C-alpha positions as CSV (number, residue, x, y, z in Angstrom):
1,M,-0.1,33.6,-99.2
2,S,3.6,33.2,-99.0
3,T,3.9,36.6,-97.3
4,L,1.4,35.5,-94.7
5,R,3.4,32.3,-94.1
6,R,6.6,34.2,-93.6
7,I,4.9,36.5,-91.1
8,L,3.5,33.6,-89.2
9,S,6.9,31.9,-89.2
10,K,8.6,34.9,-87.8
11,A,6.0,36.7,-85.6
12,G,3.3,34.1,-85.1
13,P,3.9,33.4,-81.4
14,F,4.0,37.1,-80.5
15,I,0.8,37.7,-82.5
16,G,-0.9,34.7,-80.7
17,L,0.2,36.0,-77.3
18,I,-1.2,39.5,-78.1
19,L,-4.5,38.0,-79.3
20,V,-4.9,35.8,-76.2
21,V,-4.1,38.7,-73.8
22,G,-6.6,40.9,-75.7
23,L,-9.3,38.2,-75.5
24,F,-9.3,38.3,-71.7
25,A,-8.4,42.0,-71.3
26,A,-11.4,43.2,-73.4
27,P,-14.4,42.1,-71.2
28,A,-15.2,44.6,-68.5
29,E,-15.5,41.9,-65.8
30,T,-11.9,40.8,-66.1
31,R,-10.1,43.9,-67.4
32,A,-9.6,45.6,-64.0
33,Y,-7.7,42.6,-62.6
34,F,-6.3,40.8,-65.6
35,L,-3.9,43.6,-66.7
36,T,-2.4,44.1,-63.3
37,Y,1.2,43.3,-62.4
38,H,0.0,41.0,-59.6
39,N,-1.9,38.8,-62.1
40,F,1.0,38.7,-64.6
41,K,3.2,37.7,-61.7
42,I,0.9,34.8,-61.1
43,I,1.0,34.0,-64.8
44,F,4.8,34.1,-64.9
45,T,4.9,31.8,-61.9
46,Q,2.4,29.4,-63.4
47,T,4.5,29.3,-66.6
48,V,7.7,28.1,-64.9
49,I,6.9,24.3,-65.0
50,V,5.6,24.3,-68.6
51,S,8.4,26.6,-69.9
52,I,11.2,24.5,-68.4
53,G,9.7,21.4,-69.8
54,A,9.3,23.2,-73.1
55,L,13.0,23.9,-73.2
56,G,13.7,20.1,-73.1
57,M,10.9,19.4,-75.6
58,T,12.3,22.0,-77.9
59,L,15.6,20.1,-78.1
60,I,13.7,16.9,-78.8
61,I,11.3,18.2,-81.4
62,V,14.0,20.1,-83.2
63,S,16.0,16.9,-83.4
64,G,13.0,15.2,-85.1
65,A,11.5,13.2,-82.2
66,I,8.9,13.7,-79.5
67,D,8.5,12.8,-75.8
68,L,5.2,11.8,-74.3
69,S,6.6,10.9,-70.9
70,V,7.0,14.5,-69.6
71,G,4.2,14.4,-67.1
72,S,5.2,11.0,-65.7
73,T,8.8,12.2,-65.4
74,V,7.7,15.3,-63.5
75,A,5.6,13.2,-61.1
76,L,8.3,10.6,-60.6
77,T,11.1,13.1,-59.9
78,G,8.7,15.1,-57.6
79,V,8.0,11.9,-55.6
80,I,11.7,11.0,-55.5
81,A,12.6,14.5,-54.3
82,A,9.9,14.4,-51.6
83,L,11.1,11.0,-50.4
84,M,14.7,12.3,-50.1
85,I,13.6,15.4,-48.2
86,Q,11.6,13.1,-45.9
87,R,14.8,11.2,-45.2
88,G,16.8,14.3,-44.3
89,W,18.5,15.2,-47.6
90,G,19.5,18.8,-48.2
91,A,18.1,21.0,-50.9
92,A,21.3,20.8,-53.1
93,A,21.5,17.0,-52.9
94,T,17.8,16.6,-53.5
95,T,18.0,18.9,-56.5
96,M,20.9,17.0,-58.1
97,A,19.3,13.7,-57.5
98,A,15.9,14.8,-59.0
99,I,17.6,16.2,-62.1
100,G,19.8,13.1,-62.3
101,F,16.8,10.8,-62.2
102,G,15.1,12.9,-64.9
103,G,18.2,12.6,-67.0
104,L,18.2,8.8,-66.4
105,V,14.7,8.6,-67.7
106,G,15.7,10.6,-70.8
107,L,18.8,8.4,-71.2
108,L,16.6,5.3,-71.3
109,N,14.3,6.9,-73.8
110,G,17.2,8.1,-76.0
111,T,19.0,4.7,-75.9
112,A,15.9,2.9,-77.0
113,V,15.1,5.4,-79.8
114,A,18.7,5.6,-81.1
115,W,20.1,2.1,-80.6
116,L,16.9,0.0,-81.1
117,R,15.7,2.3,-83.9
118,M,12.2,2.5,-82.5
119,P,9.9,5.4,-82.9
120,S,10.1,8.0,-80.1
121,F,6.3,8.2,-80.0
122,I,6.1,4.5,-79.0
123,I,9.1,4.4,-76.7
124,T,8.0,7.5,-74.7
125,L,4.4,6.4,-74.7
126,G,5.6,3.2,-72.9
127,M,7.7,5.3,-70.6
128,L,4.7,7.4,-69.7
129,G,3.1,4.3,-68.1
130,I,6.4,3.1,-66.6
131,G,7.2,6.4,-65.0
132,R,3.7,6.9,-63.6
133,G,3.5,3.4,-62.2
134,T,7.0,3.7,-60.6
135,A,6.0,7.0,-59.0
136,K,2.8,5.4,-57.5
137,W,4.9,2.4,-56.3
138,L,7.5,4.5,-54.7
139,A,4.9,6.7,-53.0
140,S,2.8,3.7,-52.0
141,N,0.0,5.1,-54.1
142,Q,-0.4,8.2,-51.8
143,T,1.1,11.6,-51.4
144,V,4.5,12.0,-49.9
145,N,4.5,14.6,-47.1
146,Y,7.5,16.2,-45.4
147,D,8.0,18.9,-42.8
148,S,9.7,21.7,-44.7
149,S,12.5,22.3,-47.2
150,P,14.2,25.4,-48.8
151,I,12.8,24.1,-52.1
152,D,9.3,25.1,-50.8
153,S,10.2,28.8,-51.4
154,W,11.2,28.5,-55.0
155,M,7.7,29.2,-56.4
156,T,6.8,31.9,-53.9
157,T,8.1,35.3,-52.6
158,P,8.3,36.5,-49.0
159,N,5.8,39.3,-49.8
160,P,3.1,37.9,-52.2
161,S,1.8,41.4,-53.0
162,G,5.3,42.7,-53.7
163,Y,7.0,43.2,-57.1
164,A,9.7,40.5,-56.7
165,L,9.3,37.4,-58.8
166,P,9.8,33.9,-57.4
167,A,13.2,32.3,-57.9
168,G,11.6,29.8,-60.3
169,V,10.9,32.5,-62.8
170,W,14.5,33.7,-62.8
171,V,15.7,30.1,-63.2
172,A,13.5,29.6,-66.2
173,I,14.7,32.8,-67.8
174,T,18.3,31.9,-67.2
175,L,17.9,28.4,-68.6
176,A,16.1,29.8,-71.6
177,I,19.0,32.1,-72.4
178,L,21.5,29.3,-72.0
179,T,19.6,26.9,-74.1
180,A,19.1,29.4,-76.9
181,L,22.9,30.1,-76.9
182,V,23.6,26.3,-77.0
183,L,21.2,25.8,-79.9
184,K,22.4,28.8,-81.9
185,R,26.1,29.2,-81.0
186,T,27.5,25.7,-80.5
187,V,28.4,22.7,-82.6
188,F,26.0,20.6,-80.6
189,G,23.1,23.0,-81.4
190,R,23.9,22.9,-85.1
191,H,24.1,19.1,-85.0
192,V,20.6,19.0,-83.4
193,F,19.1,21.0,-86.2
194,A,20.9,18.9,-88.8
195,L,19.6,15.7,-87.2
196,G,16.1,17.0,-87.3
197,S,16.3,18.2,-90.8
198,N,17.7,15.0,-92.4
199,E,19.2,12.3,-90.2
200,A,20.7,10.3,-93.1
201,A,22.4,13.4,-94.5
202,A,23.7,14.4,-91.0
203,R,25.1,10.9,-90.6
204,L,26.9,11.1,-93.9
205,C,28.3,14.5,-92.9
206,G,30.0,12.9,-89.9
207,V,27.4,13.8,-87.2
208,P,27.3,11.0,-84.5
209,T,23.6,10.7,-84.8
210,V,23.2,7.8,-82.3
211,R,25.1,9.5,-79.5
212,L,23.5,12.8,-80.3
213,Q,20.0,11.4,-80.0
214,I,20.8,9.9,-76.6
215,M,22.4,13.2,-75.4
216,V,19.3,15.2,-76.5
217,F,16.9,12.9,-74.7
218,A,19.1,12.8,-71.6
219,L,19.5,16.6,-71.5
220,A,15.7,17.0,-72.0
221,G,15.1,14.6,-69.1
222,C,17.2,16.8,-66.9
223,F,14.9,19.7,-67.7
224,F,11.9,17.5,-67.0
225,G,13.4,16.5,-63.6
226,L,13.9,20.2,-62.8
227,S,10.2,20.8,-63.7
228,G,9.4,18.1,-61.2
229,L,11.3,20.0,-58.5
230,F,9.3,23.1,-59.2
231,Q,6.1,21.1,-59.2
232,L,7.1,19.8,-55.7
233,S,7.9,23.4,-54.6
234,R,4.4,24.5,-55.8
235,L,2.5,21.7,-54.0
236,R,4.9,21.2,-51.1
237,L,4.4,17.4,-51.3
238,G,5.2,14.6,-53.7
239,D,2.1,13.6,-55.7
240,P,2.4,10.6,-58.0
241,T,-0.9,11.6,-59.8
242,V,0.2,15.1,-60.6
243,A,1.0,16.5,-64.1
244,I,-1.3,14.2,-66.0
245,G,-1.6,15.7,-69.5
246,L,1.3,18.1,-68.9
247,E,3.0,16.7,-72.0
248,L,0.2,18.1,-74.1
249,D,0.8,21.6,-72.7
250,V,4.5,21.3,-73.3
251,I,4.3,20.0,-76.8
252,A,1.6,22.6,-77.7
253,A,3.8,25.4,-76.3
254,V,6.7,24.3,-78.5
255,I,4.6,23.9,-81.7
256,I,2.8,27.2,-81.0
257,G,6.3,28.7,-80.7
258,G,7.1,27.8,-84.3
259,A,8.8,24.4,-84.0
260,S,7.9,21.8,-86.6
261,L,6.8,18.3,-85.7
262,N,8.9,17.1,-88.6
263,G,12.0,18.5,-86.9
264,G,14.8,20.8,-88.0
265,S,13.2,24.1,-86.9
266,G,12.3,25.8,-83.6
267,T,13.4,28.5,-81.2
268,V,13.6,28.8,-77.5
269,L,12.0,32.2,-77.5
270,G,9.1,30.9,-79.5
271,S,8.6,28.0,-77.0
272,I,8.7,30.3,-74.0
273,I,6.0,32.5,-75.7
274,G,4.0,29.4,-76.4
275,A,4.2,28.4,-72.7
276,L,3.0,31.9,-71.8
277,I,0.1,31.6,-74.2
278,M,-1.0,28.3,-72.4
279,S,-0.7,30.0,-69.0
280,V,-2.7,33.1,-70.1
281,L,-5.4,30.8,-71.5
282,R,-5.7,29.0,-68.2
283,N,-5.5,32.1,-66.1
284,G,-8.0,34.0,-68.2
285,S,-10.4,31.1,-68.3
286,Q,-10.4,30.9,-64.5
287,Q,-11.1,34.6,-64.2
288,M,-14.0,34.3,-66.7
289,G,-15.4,31.6,-64.5
290,W,-15.4,29.0,-67.3
291,P,-15.7,25.4,-66.0
292,N,-12.7,23.1,-66.2
293,Y,-14.2,21.0,-69.0
294,F,-14.5,24.1,-71.2
295,Q,-10.9,25.0,-70.4
296,E,-9.8,21.5,-71.6
297,I,-11.8,22.0,-74.8
298,I,-10.0,25.3,-75.4
299,I,-6.6,23.7,-74.8
300,G,-7.5,20.9,-77.2
301,L,-8.5,23.3,-79.9
302,V,-5.3,25.3,-79.4
303,I,-3.3,22.1,-79.9
304,I,-5.1,21.3,-83.2
305,V,-4.6,24.9,-84.4
306,A,-0.9,24.7,-83.5
307,V,-0.5,21.6,-85.6
308,F,-2.4,23.2,-88.5
309,L,-0.2,26.3,-88.3
310,D,2.9,24.0,-88.3
311,R,1.7,22.5,-91.6
312,F,0.8,25.9,-93.0
313,R,4.2,27.3,-92.1
314,R,6.0,24.4,-93.7
315,G,4.1,25.1,-96.9
316,A,6.3,28.2,-97.3
317,R,9.4,25.9,-97.4
318,T,8.1,23.3,-99.8
């Protein structure tokens, strides 16, 4: 049993991805298209929004907290970016503003969690409603349309049938590498793991836990803001009702990737693999012709299994 737990801890995400790909590659009616490069290009593109959000959520979960306001932050920053483009802002200024607003939401979450000593679950649940309501208010409860912007091309390629990947995929890969290096090679990363493992012990060892929690949430908010920009690029309009339930996909991706809900463990690579698993599930379900409600049931079951595997893995360390 302990050997199985060690295997799941190290290779679980890869095994899960292989099983999910095999599930949809086996039927004859989907095999011919599912295993093509063009389909995997679609999967990689669909993974961008969840994977970038998962990078921020990895930091939060490793630190021992959770954030339920991801979807609302994505919708809010997408609406803000669309309004700015509508008013003539350039792509660079719009990008910085959207990331900044995402960081501001994270800063508010982190300040409330760290200074007020309130559970992150409750704080971010409240922010979920605040962010969604603010997005609807700013958008006057309708979509925000604009003529065009360079941001529109971030999730597409000039030749859809070609081999080139959209810019969003390369941005996600670059950010994943940088985040992994930060977590593994810097003092900040070691402090994040220490905070999630035992906050009291980390404080006694001189880790500035209050400031660290605020920084983690603020940085994660920047990732969520960037996800909002890619959501805007995908839709080419600001929609205050978009990304409902996105936080479930993001959290599930991180947990499937090997992070513990109790904090103190997790990897960027695992989170990216978890995001790929979620995208493959949705892509394969659509190709199989399964109705949306059945897809939602599957995603719900995956989340339950992910939490169970988290408890099972932790049994190897107790």
